[in-house]
VEXMI-543043 format. One record per atom (N, C-alpha, C): residue in three letters; residue number from 1; atom name; x, y, z. Coordinates in steps of 0.2 Angstrom, whole numbers. Last residue first. Layout:
N
(pt ALA; NUM; CA; (X; Y; Z))
...
***
This chain:
73
(pt GLY; 73; N; (-47; 14; 66))
(pt GLY; 73; CA; (-53; 15; 73))
(pt GLY; 73; C; (-57; 19; 75))
(pt GLN; 72; N; (-38; 18; 60))
(pt GLN; 72; CA; (-45; 15; 56))
(pt GLN; 72; C; (-47; 14; 61))
(pt LYS; 71; N; (-28; 22; 67))
(pt LYS; 71; CA; (-30; 26; 64))
(pt LYS; 71; C; (-36; 25; 59))
(pt LYS; 70; N; (-24; 9; 74))
(pt LYS; 70; CA; (-26; 15; 78))
(pt LYS; 70; C; (-30; 19; 73))
(pt LEU; 69; N; (-16; 5; 61))
(pt LEU; 69; CA; (-21; 1; 64))
(pt LEU; 69; C; (-28; 5; 69))
(pt MET; 68; N; (-4; 11; 62))
(pt MET; 68; CA; (-10; 13; 54))
(pt MET; 68; C; (-15; 8; 58))
(pt GLU; 67; N; (-1; 7; 73))
(pt GLU; 67; CA; (-3; 15; 75))
(pt GLU; 67; C; (-6; 17; 67))
(pt ASP; 66; N; (3; -7; 73))
(pt ASP; 66; CA; (-3; -3; 77))
(pt ASP; 66; C; (-4; 3; 76))
(pt MET; 65; N; (12; -6; 64))
(pt MET; 65; CA; (5; -8; 61))
(pt MET; 65; C; (0; -5; 67))
(pt MET; 64; N; (24; -1; 72))
(pt MET; 64; CA; (21; 3; 64))
(pt MET; 64; C; (13; 2; 64))
(pt LYS; 63; N; (23; -11; 80))
(pt LYS; 63; CA; (23; -4; 84))
(pt LYS; 63; C; (19; 1; 77))
(pt ALA; 62; N; (29; -20; 71))
(pt ALA; 62; CA; (23; -20; 77))
(pt ALA; 62; C; (20; -14; 78))
(pt MET; 61; N; (41; -14; 69))
(pt MET; 61; CA; (38; -14; 64))
(pt MET; 61; C; (29; -18; 67))
(pt GLY; 60; N; (48; -13; 80))
(pt GLY; 60; CA; (46; -8; 77))
(pt GLY; 60; C; (41; -8; 72))
(pt GLN; 59; N; (51; -28; 84))
(pt GLN; 59; CA; (43; -24; 89))
(pt GLN; 59; C; (41; -17; 84))
(pt LYS; 58; N; (59; -30; 72))
(pt LYS; 58; CA; (50; -32; 71))
(pt LYS; 58; C; (47; -31; 76))
(pt GLN; 57; N; (67; -23; 76))
(pt GLN; 57; CA; (64; -19; 71))
(pt GLN; 57; C; (59; -24; 71))
(pt ALA; 56; N; (70; -30; 88))
(pt ALA; 56; CA; (71; -22; 89))
(pt ALA; 56; C; (67; -20; 84))
(pt ASP; 55; N; (75; -44; 83))
(pt ASP; 55; CA; (71; -42; 88))
(pt ASP; 55; C; (69; -35; 88))
(pt THR; 54; N; (82; -38; 66))
(pt THR; 54; CA; (83; -40; 74))
(pt THR; 54; C; (73; -40; 75))
(pt MET; 53; N; (79; -46; 51))
(pt MET; 53; CA; (75; -41; 54))
(pt MET; 53; C; (79; -43; 65))
(pt GLY; 52; N; (83; -55; 42))
(pt GLY; 52; CA; (88; -51; 40))
(pt GLY; 52; C; (85; -45; 46))
(pt ARG; 51; N; (70; -64; 43))
(pt ARG; 51; CA; (77; -66; 45))
(pt ARG; 51; C; (82; -60; 44))
(pt LEU; 50; N; (60; -56; 35))
(pt LEU; 50; CA; (60; -57; 44))
(pt LEU; 50; C; (68; -60; 45))
(pt LYS; 49; N; (65; -57; 22))
(pt LYS; 49; CA; (67; -51; 25))
(pt LYS; 49; C; (65; -52; 34))
(pt GLU; 48; N; (65; -72; 20))
(pt GLU; 48; CA; (73; -67; 20))
(pt GLU; 48; C; (70; -61; 23))
(pt PRO; 47; N; (52; -72; 20))
(pt PRO; 47; CA; (55; -74; 24))
(pt PRO; 47; C; (62; -74; 25))
(pt HIS; 46; N; (40; -70; 13))
(pt HIS; 46; CA; (47; -65; 16))
(pt HIS; 46; C; (51; -69; 18))
(pt ALA; 45; N; (31; -80; 16))
(pt ALA; 45; CA; (29; -76; 10))
(pt ALA; 45; C; (37; -72; 8))
(pt TYR; 44; N; (30; -83; 30))
(pt TYR; 44; CA; (28; -89; 23))
(pt TYR; 44; C; (32; -85; 17))
(pt ASN; 43; N; (32; -72; 36))
(pt ASN; 43; CA; (36; -78; 38))
(pt ASN; 43; C; (36; -84; 31))
(pt ALA; 42; N; (21; -64; 31))
(pt ALA; 42; CA; (28; -62; 31))
(pt ALA; 42; C; (31; -70; 33))
(pt HIS; 41; N; (11; -71; 39))
(pt HIS; 41; CA; (12; -71; 29))
(pt HIS; 41; C; (18; -67; 27))
(pt ALA; 40; N; (14; -71; 50))
(pt ALA; 40; CA; (12; -77; 49))
(pt ALA; 40; C; (13; -75; 39))
(pt PHE; 39; N; (13; -55; 51))
(pt PHE; 39; CA; (16; -59; 54))
(pt PHE; 39; C; (18; -65; 50))
(pt MET; 38; N; (-2; -53; 48))
(pt MET; 38; CA; (4; -51; 44))
(pt MET; 38; C; (10; -54; 44))
(pt ALA; 37; N; (-9; -60; 57))
(pt ALA; 37; CA; (-8; -64; 49))
(pt ALA; 37; C; (-5; -61; 44))
(pt LYS; 36; N; (-5; -53; 67))
(pt LYS; 36; CA; (-5; -60; 68))
(pt LYS; 36; C; (-5; -63; 59))
(pt LYS; 35; N; (-12; -41; 66))
(pt LYS; 35; CA; (-5; -40; 66))
(pt LYS; 35; C; (-3; -50; 63))
(pt VAL; 34; N; (-24; -45; 63))
(pt VAL; 34; CA; (-25; -43; 59))
(pt VAL; 34; C; (-14; -42; 60))
(pt GLU; 33; N; (-29; -49; 78))
(pt GLU; 33; CA; (-27; -56; 71))
(pt GLU; 33; C; (-26; -52; 64))
(pt ASP; 32; N; (-26; -40; 84))
(pt ASP; 32; CA; (-22; -44; 84))
(pt ASP; 32; C; (-21; -48; 82))
(pt THR; 31; N; (-38; -31; 78))
(pt THR; 31; CA; (-29; -29; 77))
(pt THR; 31; C; (-26; -34; 79))
(pt SER; 30; N; (-52; -39; 72))
(pt SER; 30; CA; (-47; -38; 78))
(pt SER; 30; C; (-41; -37; 75))
(pt HIS; 29; N; (-60; -40; 61))
(pt HIS; 29; CA; (-63; -36; 66))
(pt HIS; 29; C; (-56; -33; 73))
(pt THR; 28; N; (-50; -39; 47))
(pt THR; 28; CA; (-55; -41; 52))
(pt THR; 28; C; (-55; -38; 55))
(pt THR; 27; N; (-40; -42; 31))
(pt THR; 27; CA; (-45; -36; 34))
(pt THR; 27; C; (-51; -43; 41))
(pt ILE; 26; N; (-24; -41; 21))
(pt ILE; 26; CA; (-31; -45; 26))
(pt ILE; 26; C; (-34; -39; 31))
(pt SER; 25; N; (-17; -44; 9))
(pt SER; 25; CA; (-19; -40; 12))
(pt SER; 25; C; (-24; -45; 18))
(pt PHE; 24; N; (-3; -44; -5))
(pt PHE; 24; CA; (-6; -47; 2))
(pt PHE; 24; C; (-11; -41; 6))
(pt GLY; 23; N; (4; -42; -16))
(pt GLY; 23; CA; (-3; -40; -15))
(pt GLY; 23; C; (-7; -42; -8))
(pt CYS; 22; N; (22; -34; -16))
(pt CYS; 22; CA; (14; -42; -14))
(pt CYS; 22; C; (9; -37; -13))
(pt ASP; 21; N; (30; -25; -19))
(pt ASP; 21; CA; (28; -30; -25))
(pt ASP; 21; C; (23; -36; -20))
(pt ASP; 20; N; (30; -16; -11))
(pt ASP; 20; CA; (25; -13; -15))
(pt ASP; 20; C; (25; -20; -20))
(pt SER; 19; N; (30; -17; 7))
(pt SER; 19; CA; (31; -19; 2))
(pt SER; 19; C; (28; -22; -3))
(pt GLY; 18; N; (26; -6; 16))
(pt GLY; 18; CA; (35; -7; 11))
(pt GLY; 18; C; (36; -10; 7))
(pt ILE; 17; N; (15; -7; 22))
(pt ILE; 17; CA; (20; -7; 26))
(pt ILE; 17; C; (28; -6; 22))
(pt ASP; 16; N; (8; -8; 11))
(pt ASP; 16; CA; (4; -4; 17))
(pt ASP; 16; C; (11; -2; 20))
(pt LYS; 15; N; (8; -19; 5))
(pt LYS; 15; CA; (12; -11; 5))
(pt LYS; 15; C; (10; -6; 7))
(pt CYS; 14; N; (5; -28; 13))
(pt CYS; 14; CA; (9; -29; 14))
(pt CYS; 14; C; (14; -22; 12))
(pt SER; 13; N; (-12; -20; 23))
(pt SER; 13; CA; (-7; -24; 16))
(pt SER; 13; C; (1; -25; 18))
(pt LEU; 12; N; (-24; -21; 33))
(pt LEU; 12; CA; (-17; -20; 30))
(pt LEU; 12; C; (-14; -25; 25))
(pt SER; 11; N; (-38; -16; 43))
(pt SER; 11; CA; (-35; -20; 36))
(pt SER; 11; C; (-27; -18; 36))
(pt PHE; 10; N; (-53; -19; 52))
(pt PHE; 10; CA; (-46; -16; 52))
(pt PHE; 10; C; (-42; -20; 46))
(pt LEU; 9; N; (-69; -14; 57))
(pt LEU; 9; CA; (-65; -18; 53))
(pt LEU; 9; C; (-57; -15; 53))
(pt PRO; 8; N; (-79; -12; 70))
(pt PRO; 8; CA; (-76; -9; 65))
(pt PRO; 8; C; (-71; -15; 62))
(pt LYS; 7; N; (-94; -20; 73))
(pt LYS; 7; CA; (-86; -21; 76))
(pt LYS; 7; C; (-83; -15; 71))
(pt THR; 6; N; (-107; -22; 70))
(pt THR; 6; CA; (-105; -17; 70))
(pt THR; 6; C; (-99; -15; 74))
(pt ASN; 5; N; (-116; -35; 61))
(pt ASN; 5; CA; (-109; -32; 67))
(pt ASN; 5; C; (-108; -26; 66))
(pt LYS; 4; N; (-133; -38; 63))
(pt LYS; 4; CA; (-128; -36; 60))
(pt LYS; 4; C; (-122; -34; 63))
(pt LYS; 3; N; (-142; -51; 64))
(pt LYS; 3; CA; (-142; -48; 69))
(pt LYS; 3; C; (-134; -42; 65))
(pt ALA; 2; N; (-154; -58; 53))
(pt ALA; 2; CA; (-148; -58; 57))
(pt ALA; 2; C; (-145; -51; 59))
(pt MET; 1; N; (-171; -63; 57))
(pt MET; 1; CA; (-166; -56; 52))
(pt MET; 1; C; (-160; -58; 59))
***
């Protein structure tokens, strides 16, 4: 019998962080993987938005994601 994974799942989508015109979402067992996937997706699909952000704004975005993910765990 296969061992059931009991680690929590974490999810975020572009819509969660204010990009209502994008259907991208990620669900995984690691909050770090969620954040990495979100920034990689943003770099690929929304480069204009990232280019317009300062480092402080990007750090603020990461903090907002941390807070949203913390509520899920």
